N, C-alpha and C positions, 0 to 999 in steps of 0.2 A: 506493499500498499506506500503510496507516495504521500508524503504528509508535507505541510507549506508552512515555511516562514515567510511572514510580512513584513517588511518596511517601507515607513510612511516618511514624509520629509518633513520638516520643522515648521514648515512655513508654508502658504497656499501660493505665495507668488517667487517661488523657488527657481519654478523650470527656467532655464536656460543662465543661471548666475553661476558665481564662483564656486557657489556653494551646493550647485546640486551635482551632486558624487555620491551616490547612492552605494552600497557595498557590492562587490562582487563576486561572483563564483572564487573559490581559492585556486581553484586549477588553473583558471584564465590568469593567473600573476603569479606562477612560478619564477623563479628567479634565473637571468641569464646561465649562473656557473652551474646548475643544475640542468636544462638543457643543453649545456655543451658538453655534458661529461660521457665518456665512449661508456660501451657497457664492459668492457674489459682492458686490463692493462694493455698496453701497446698502442691506444689510438682507435681503434677500429671496432665499433660495436658487432662487427661478426667477423674477429680475427680472437680466435681460440689457441692460438698458439702456445700462450702462456698458461695453460689451463692445467691444474694438477689436481685431478681428481683420485688420485691415490692418498687418500689421508679418513681419519677416524670421525670426520663431521659431515660427510657430504659435499653438498655445493659450498656451505661455510669456509673450506678448506681450500676451494678453488682460486682463480685468479679473475673474480669477477668483481666490476666496482659497483662504488653506491648507487648507481645508475640502477642497478638491478636489485634493488632491496626495496621491494613494494611496501612492507611496512612504513619504512623513511619515505615512500611519495604518500604513501596514503594520510600520513600526517599534515603533510606539505599541501595537500589538496583536499583536507575537509574543508568543510561548512564553506565561510564567507568570510572575505576580508573588507577592511574599511582602510582607502587607500587617503592619503594625504591629496588634501584637494588644490593647493598652492604649492610652491615652492616656499621653505622657511629656512634663511641665512642663521647661522650658528657662527657669532662674534665672540670670542674670547680674549677679556682684557687681560693687563698687566699684573692682574692678582688673580690668576685661573679662573676667573668666573666668569661664565658664558650666558650670553644675552642671547634671545630669539627673537627675530622679528620675520613680516610678511608683510605685503602690500596691501592686499585690501584690508578695511575697517572690521570686517564681521569677527566674531571670537572664534580665535582658532587652537591656542595655547592657554594655559593659565599656571600660574605659581602656588605652589603652598606655602603656607607660614611655616612649618615643620614638617619633620622627616623623621616618623616613627615607628619605621619599618627597618629591618638590614635591607640593604641595598649590595650589588654588587660591586667589588674593591677596585672596579674599572670606570667605575662611574663616578659623576659627580654629586654629592652629598645634598643636592638639590630636587626640591619634591614638583616637575613638571605635570602637566596634565591636558592629554588631548581632549579636543572637543568629539565629544560622541553626539553628533547631532542628529543621527536618525531615530525614529523608534521602531520598537522593536515585536514583532507579538509571536510565540510558538505557539503549536497545537497545547491543548490542554494535556498535564502530565511531563512535559518537557521543559527544562533549562537550558540555560543558553552560559556554556562556556566563552568564556574573553579573555585572551591571554597572548603573549608576544607570538608574531608571526613563527610558528612551531620550524624549528632548525634553521632559522634567518639570522645566526649569529654575527653575518656579516653587516648588519645596519647598525647605524650609529648610535644606537638607542636599544633602554631595555623597560619592556613593557610587563608591570606583575600580573598576574591572573586572578580571576576573580568567575565565580558563577552565580547568575540572576535567574531568577524563578522568573522567567519572562513570557510565561503564560499569564501571568498575574500582572508583572510589573517588568514594563519596558519602556520606562523613561528613560531619553539620553543625559548623559552626565560628562563630566570633566575626568576622562580616565588616565589613572596614573603611569607618568611612565619617567625613565632615569635616562640622562645624557652620558654616552662614555667621552671620558676623557682623551683629551688629543685629537678631538675631532672639531674644524673648524670649517666652515664653506658651507656650502648648500645640500639642504636635503630636500629630493626633487619632489615635484608632482607625481602624485601615483606611488609613492613609496607604500608599501603594506607598512600602517602602523598600528593593528592589532586584526587578531584572528578570533571569530566566532563560530563555534563549532555547538549544533543543538545536541542535547545529550537526555536521555528519559529517565525520571527518578522512579527507581525500583528501591525495595528495599532487600539488602544483600544482608548475608551472615557467613561469616569466618569459617572456614573449615581448614584444618592441618588432617591432611591424609597419609599414614604410616603404612597402611596395608602394601601385603605383596602383591596385590591382583592390579592396583593402580602402579608400582614400582614396574611390574613387566610389560604393562599397557604403556607406558612412556618410552622404556625401553625398543621395543617395535617401532613405536614412530619416529625413535633415532635412526633406528637400523634402516627405516624407509627412505628417509634423506638420501640415502647413497643409490639410490634407484635411477636419478637423475644426476649427468653432471653438473647442470646447471638449471635455475629456476622451480627445483621442487616445489616449494611453497606457491610459486604462481600455479603451477599446473597441478596441484590437489588440493590447495585452502584457500587460496586467495578469491574473494569476492569481490567485484564492482561495485562501489560507493558511487552513490547518483545525489546530488544537491543541485 
């Protein structure tokens, strides 16, 4: 069954303005560094000359690149991405304090008066916030995970994660981020600034299973990985995700 997430604009007169930048499918904004990866070491996605399939882990020990890791691609392409609606200039003064500027007068970034959560050591201890302009609504029973664009450590900022019960509350806010030290220049229009992934609210119970039956079932799964030189997960397990 196809579910629907709905985004709606912050004002009726937004069409055609600089703020008319709704969220997009995450799959549509995969970074160039990922798209340019070859499938195998050696440069070509069809070059298997470097493969070493004789190992104790099946495809995990062969010489495939990250491009063939479906779980990584699924993470990066899950859900929806809010991109930056215009260029943001980052200027750092002589006291190593960054300031952010943009051309239009609409509210895009704010600065919080306090920092009360741990932040990565490579970031300035200044609490910024992205303007989350669009309203959002998920079906009953679904929340929205809002997080830094997954696996995008190349971006010059870090966005913490949060979960919003968006079937009840889908109001736009300023969403926290921290700027990385050493960056000065332009964060370009179209840069992904946060990722939104619908998640179903279910009740869960933790179970630790020490049984011999489960142990051998898992060992059989491990052994079956060696039935393919590459792509065992994709050929036997992977399910297409549609957003």
